[in-house]
C-alpha positions as CSV (number, residue, x, y, z in Angstrom):
1,X,109.4,120.1,79.9
2,X,107.8,123.5,80.2
3,X,110.2,126.5,79.7
4,X,109.0,128.2,82.9
5,X,108.2,126.9,86.4
6,X,105.5,128.4,88.5
7,X,106.4,127.5,92.1
8,X,103.2,127.6,94.1
9,X,104.2,125.3,97.0
10,X,104.4,125.5,100.8
11,X,108.1,125.8,100.3
12,X,110.5,126.5,98.9
13,X,108.6,129.5,97.7
14,X,109.4,131.9,94.8
15,X,112.3,134.3,95.3
16,X,111.6,138.0,94.6
17,X,113.9,139.6,92.0
18,X,115.2,142.0,94.6
19,X,116.4,139.0,96.7
20,X,117.9,137.3,93.7
21,X,119.7,140.5,92.8
22,X,121.1,140.9,96.3
23,X,122.5,137.3,96.2
24,X,124.1,138.0,92.8
25,X,126.3,140.8,94.1
26,X,130.0,140.1,94.2
27,X,130.9,137.8,97.0
28,X,132.3,139.3,100.2
29,X,134.4,137.6,102.8
30,X,132.7,136.4,105.9
31,X,135.3,138.0,108.2
32,X,135.2,141.3,106.4
33,X,133.8,144.6,107.8
34,X,131.2,144.5,105.0
35,X,129.8,141.2,106.1
36,X,129.9,142.3,109.8
37,X,127.6,145.2,108.9
38,X,125.3,142.8,106.9
39,X,125.2,140.2,109.7
40,X,124.4,142.8,112.4
41,X,121.6,144.3,110.3
42,X,120.1,140.9,109.5
43,X,120.2,139.6,113.1
44,X,118.4,142.8,114.2
45,X,115.8,142.2,111.5
46,X,115.4,138.6,112.7
47,X,114.7,139.7,116.3
48,X,111.9,141.9,115.0
49,X,110.5,139.1,112.9
50,X,110.5,136.7,115.9
51,X,109.1,139.5,118.1
52,X,111.8,138.9,120.7
53,X,114.5,140.7,122.6
54,X,116.5,137.5,122.7
55,X,119.3,136.8,120.3
56,X,118.3,134.9,117.2
57,X,120.9,132.3,116.3
58,X,121.7,131.8,112.6
59,X,122.8,128.4,111.2
60,X,123.7,127.0,107.8
61,X,121.1,124.4,107.1
62,X,117.4,123.7,106.5
63,X,114.7,124.5,108.9
64,X,115.0,120.9,110.1
65,X,118.5,121.8,111.3
66,X,117.0,124.4,113.6
67,X,114.5,121.9,114.9
68,X,117.4,119.5,115.6
69,X,119.2,122.2,117.5
70,X,116.2,122.6,119.7
71,X,116.5,119.0,120.7
72,X,120.3,118.8,121.0
73,X,120.6,121.9,123.1
74,X,117.8,121.4,125.5
75,X,117.7,117.7,126.4
76,X,119.6,115.1,128.3
77,X,119.3,111.3,128.1
78,X,116.2,110.1,130.0
79,X,114.4,113.5,129.9
80,X,110.6,113.4,129.9
81,X,109.5,115.1,126.6
82,X,106.1,115.6,125.0
83,X,105.5,115.9,121.3
84,X,102.1,117.2,120.3
85,X,101.4,116.4,116.6
86,X,98.6,116.4,114.1
87,X,100.5,116.1,110.9
88,X,103.7,115.1,109.2
89,X,105.9,117.9,110.5
90,X,104.7,117.5,114.0
91,X,105.7,113.9,113.7
92,X,109.2,115.1,112.7
93,X,109.9,116.2,116.2
94,X,109.5,112.6,117.3
95,X,111.9,111.4,114.7
96,X,114.5,113.9,115.7
97,X,114.2,113.1,119.4
98,X,114.5,109.4,118.7
99,X,117.7,110.0,116.7
100,X,119.2,111.5,119.9
101,X,118.1,108.5,122.0
102,X,115.1,110.4,123.5
103,X,111.8,108.5,123.5
104,X,109.1,111.2,123.8
105,X,105.6,110.8,125.0
106,X,103.2,111.6,122.1
107,X,100.0,113.6,122.1
108,X,98.5,112.7,118.7
109,X,95.4,114.1,117.1
110,X,94.0,113.2,113.7
111,X,95.7,114.9,110.8
112,X,93.7,118.0,109.8
113,X,92.6,118.8,113.4
114,X,94.0,121.8,115.3
115,X,95.8,120.8,118.5
116,X,93.6,121.1,121.6
117,X,95.5,123.4,124.1
118,X,93.8,121.8,127.1
119,X,94.6,118.3,126.0
120,X,98.2,119.1,125.3
121,X,98.6,120.8,128.7
122,X,96.9,117.8,130.5
123,X,99.7,115.5,129.2
124,X,102.5,118.0,129.8
125,X,102.8,117.5,133.6
126,X,106.4,116.4,134.4
127,X,107.7,117.1,130.9
128,X,110.9,119.2,130.4
129,X,109.7,120.4,127.1
130,X,106.7,120.3,124.8
131,X,107.4,120.3,121.0
132,X,104.8,121.5,118.6
133,X,104.5,122.8,115.0
134,X,102.9,126.2,114.3
135,X,101.9,126.0,110.7
136,X,101.4,122.3,109.8
137,X,101.9,122.5,106.0
138,X,101.1,118.8,105.5
139,X,97.4,119.6,106.4
140,X,97.1,123.3,106.1
141,X,96.3,123.8,109.8
142,X,97.8,126.7,111.8
143,X,97.8,125.7,115.4
144,X,96.9,128.2,118.1
145,X,100.3,128.7,119.7
146,X,99.2,131.5,121.9
147,X,96.5,129.4,123.5
148,X,98.8,126.4,123.9
149,X,101.4,128.6,125.6
150,X,98.8,129.9,128.0
151,X,97.5,126.4,128.8
152,X,101.0,125.1,129.4
153,X,102.0,127.8,131.8
154,X,100.9,125.9,135.0
155,X,102.8,122.8,133.9
156,X,106.1,124.6,133.7
157,X,107.3,122.8,130.6
158,X,109.3,124.6,128.0
159,X,107.2,125.3,124.8
160,X,109.3,124.7,121.7
161,X,107.7,125.8,118.4
162,X,108.5,124.8,114.8
163,X,107.8,128.1,112.9
164,X,109.6,127.0,109.8
165,X,106.7,127.9,107.5
166,X,104.8,130.4,109.7
167,X,107.5,132.9,110.6
168,X,106.8,136.1,108.6
169,X,103.5,134.7,107.2
170,X,101.2,134.7,110.2
171,X,101.3,136.4,113.6
172,X,103.8,135.0,116.0
173,X,104.9,137.0,119.0
174,X,107.5,134.9,120.9
175,X,108.1,137.1,124.0
176,X,104.5,138.4,124.3
177,X,103.0,134.9,124.1
178,X,105.6,133.3,126.4
179,X,107.0,130.9,123.9
180,X,110.4,129.5,125.1
181,X,112.0,128.4,121.8
182,X,111.1,129.3,118.2
183,X,112.9,127.8,115.2
184,X,112.5,128.6,111.6
185,X,114.1,128.6,108.1
186,X,114.6,130.9,105.2
187,X,112.7,129.2,102.4
188,X,109.1,129.7,103.1
189,X,107.3,132.9,104.2
190,X,110.7,134.6,104.4
191,X,111.1,134.5,100.6
192,X,114.8,133.3,100.6
193,X,116.2,130.1,99.1
194,X,116.8,127.2,101.4
195,X,119.9,127.1,103.4
196,X,119.5,129.2,106.5
197,X,118.0,128.1,109.8
198,X,117.2,130.2,112.9
199,X,116.6,129.5,116.6
200,X,115.7,131.9,119.5
201,X,115.4,130.9,123.1
202,X,114.0,132.5,126.2
203,X,116.1,133.0,129.4
204,X,114.4,130.0,130.9
205,X,115.4,127.8,127.9
206,X,118.9,129.1,128.0
207,X,119.1,128.0,131.7
208,X,118.0,124.5,130.9
209,X,120.3,124.3,127.9
210,X,123.3,124.9,130.2
211,X,122.8,121.4,131.7
212,X,121.7,119.7,128.5
213,X,123.9,116.7,127.9
214,X,123.2,115.6,124.3
215,X,126.0,116.0,121.8
216,X,126.2,118.8,119.3
217,X,128.8,120.7,117.3
218,X,127.8,123.0,114.5
219,X,124.4,123.3,116.0
220,X,125.7,124.3,119.5
221,X,123.7,127.3,120.6
222,X,126.4,128.5,123.0
223,X,129.1,128.5,120.3
224,X,126.9,130.4,117.9
225,X,125.7,132.9,120.6
226,X,129.3,133.6,121.7
227,X,130.3,134.2,118.1
228,X,127.3,136.4,117.3
229,X,128.1,138.5,120.4
230,X,131.2,139.5,118.4
231,X,129.1,140.0,115.2
232,X,130.6,136.9,113.7
233,X,129.6,133.4,112.8
234,X,131.5,130.4,114.2
235,X,131.7,128.7,110.9
236,X,131.7,129.9,107.3
237,X,128.0,131.0,106.6
238,X,126.1,131.0,103.3
239,X,127.1,134.6,102.6
240,X,124.9,135.1,99.6
241,X,121.9,133.7,101.4
242,X,122.4,136.2,104.3
243,X,122.5,139.0,101.7
244,X,119.2,137.7,100.2
245,X,117.6,137.3,103.6
246,X,118.5,140.8,104.5
247,X,116.7,142.1,101.4
248,X,113.7,139.8,102.0
249,X,113.3,141.0,105.6
250,X,113.6,144.6,104.5
251,X,110.8,144.0,102.0
252,X,108.6,142.4,104.7
253,X,109.2,145.3,107.0
254,X,108.5,147.9,104.3
255,X,105.2,146.2,103.4
256,X,104.4,145.8,107.1
257,X,103.9,142.5,108.9
258,X,100.1,143.0,109.3
259,X,99.8,143.7,105.6
260,X,101.7,140.5,104.8
261,X,99.4,138.5,107.1
262,X,96.3,140.1,105.5
263,X,97.6,139.3,102.0
264,X,98.2,135.6,102.9
265,X,94.7,135.4,104.4
266,X,93.2,136.8,101.2
267,X,95.1,134.5,99.0
268,X,94.1,131.6,101.1
269,X,90.4,132.6,101.0
270,X,90.5,132.9,97.2
271,X,92.2,129.5,97.0
272,X,89.6,127.8,99.1
273,X,86.7,129.4,97.4
274,X,88.1,128.6,94.0
275,X,88.7,124.9,94.9
276,X,85.1,124.7,96.1
277,X,83.8,126.2,92.9
278,X,85.6,123.4,91.1
279,X,83.4,121.0,93.1
280,X,86.4,119.9,95.2
281,X,86.4,119.3,99.0
282,X,88.9,120.9,101.3
283,X,91.0,118.9,103.7
284,X,92.4,122.0,105.4
285,X,90.1,124.2,107.5
286,X,87.7,126.4,105.6
287,X,88.5,129.5,107.5
288,X,91.1,132.3,107.6
289,X,93.3,130.4,110.1
290,X,94.4,128.4,107.0
291,X,96.4,131.2,105.5
292,X,99.6,129.5,104.6
293,X,98.6,126.5,102.5
294,X,95.4,124.9,101.3
295,X,95.0,121.1,101.1
296,X,92.5,120.1,98.5
297,X,91.1,116.6,98.4
298,X,91.2,114.7,95.1
299,X,88.1,113.4,93.6
300,X,87.4,109.6,93.9
301,X,89.5,107.6,91.5
302,X,92.1,110.3,90.9
303,X,95.6,109.9,92.3
304,X,96.9,113.2,93.6
305,X,100.5,112.2,92.9
306,X,99.7,111.6,89.3
307,X,97.9,115.0,89.2
308,X,101.0,116.6,90.8
309,X,103.3,115.1,88.2
310,X,101.1,116.2,85.3
311,X,100.8,119.8,86.6
312,X,104.6,120.0,86.9
313,X,105.5,118.3,83.6
314,X,102.8,119.6,81.3
315,X,102.4,123.2,82.6
316,X,105.4,123.8,84.8
317,X,103.0,124.5,87.7
318,X,104.5,123.0,90.9
319,X,102.1,122.4,93.7
320,X,102.7,119.9,96.4
321,X,101.4,116.4,97.0
322,X,100.4,114.8,100.2
323,X,102.5,113.3,103.0
324,X,102.1,110.0,104.7
325,X,98.4,108.9,104.8
326,X,97.5,111.8,102.6
327,X,99.8,110.8,99.8
328,X,97.8,110.6,96.6
329,X,94.7,111.9,98.4
330,X,95.4,115.7,98.4
331,X,97.0,118.5,96.4
332,X,98.5,121.3,98.4
333,X,98.5,124.9,97.1
334,X,100.9,127.3,98.9
335,X,100.0,131.0,99.4
336,X,102.8,132.4,101.4
337,X,105.9,134.5,100.6
338,X,106.3,136.1,97.2
339,X,103.0,135.1,95.8
340,X,100.0,137.1,94.4
341,X,96.6,136.8,92.7
342,X,98.1,135.5,89.4
343,X,99.7,132.5,91.2
344,X,96.4,131.5,92.7
345,X,94.5,131.8,89.5
346,X,97.3,129.9,87.7
347,X,97.2,127.1,90.2
348,X,93.4,126.7,90.1
349,X,93.3,126.9,86.3
350,X,96.0,124.3,85.8
351,X,94.5,122.0,88.4
352,X,91.2,122.1,86.6
353,X,92.8,121.2,83.3
354,X,94.8,118.3,84.7
355,X,91.8,116.9,86.6
356,X,89.8,117.1,83.4
357,X,92.5,115.1,81.6
358,X,92.2,112.5,84.4
359,X,88.4,112.2,84.0
360,X,87.0,114.8,86.4
361,X,84.8,117.6,85.1
362,X,84.2,120.7,87.1
363,X,80.6,121.9,87.5
364,X,81.3,124.9,85.3
365,X,84.4,125.4,83.1
366,X,86.7,128.0,84.5
367,X,84.7,128.2,87.8
368,X,87.7,128.0,90.1
369,X,89.6,130.9,88.6
370,X,86.4,132.9,88.2
371,X,85.5,132.5,91.8
372,X,89.0,133.5,92.9
373,X,88.7,136.6,90.8
374,X,85.4,137.4,92.5
375,X,87.1,137.1,95.9
376,X,89.9,139.4,94.9
377,X,87.4,141.9,93.5
378,X,85.7,142.1,96.8
379,X,88.8,143.8,98.2
380,X,89.9,146.2,95.6
381,X,92.1,148.1,98.0
382,X,94.1,144.9,98.8
383,X,97.9,145.2,98.2
384,X,98.0,141.7,96.7
């Protein structure tokens, strides 16, 4: 096994040294004055990250825990619910709803497409809530949440958005766009290890949650809101993760959100151009909307899962394989969070070597990395 791992995935993403150092400080008690100060600061940072005046609820768990909370706290048996999906994580909303006895109506589009706001709105009539994913990391598509929110307004349904991978990586303005619920997690664009989940709800969503009749306990929004009003958590939180998140959010605010978004767009652009220079076809969109992850199609006769394993075991380069119908057909390269030019060049170079071992020859040796360098050189003033 390689001595070093290069984590270049859609999540979890690499952790900055500053975040690791914050997590390595001596442990403090979760009912201490020191933790109260840390929690208060972090919750304020989260509100800025969500671009909301609403309270952001913090839970121990994966991003999927936050998704589950948005089902358990909003719905009642028999509710009319619409899930709009064009990928693996959009489909996850359906699985969660069914686990709670809710059978949603489904607006499905082919994997790799962007959700059509008008088509989603047309099916939303009568629905209590519409559940969508912002950044669909299984395909590389970032759906137009702002347009979907606008199209849904006449229908009156709540818009619930999975922003597990998009929060902090691309623009998302919860209040301004009129999004009712946003959920997210710590381990992707927010540059913190897995283990923290977040949910923010509009006043309208809170009103509906008051009559929701599905069971919940640790994910109960009201319990968490009431505890956070006292600058506490209802249950023992992952204290070290909160400290790490506090540092990560400070780093994002110091760099500036727009600079972070621009960096991700540039890394995505270099990844796409490098993959094409290797003679590979893209599955994800070939434009700057695809700024969180790039899905690259594997050449005929090459199993993407085998390539994924060789990249990991031979070079320590961890990319991501495909989900569902894309398993074995694509390799996904992440470019969010604590990543830079070196990571993209490393990913492209390692991918070329492994594909060569599996029988595929690029048009020109080293073309992928070279093309990425050219893209980076076009923007010398970039902060990447």
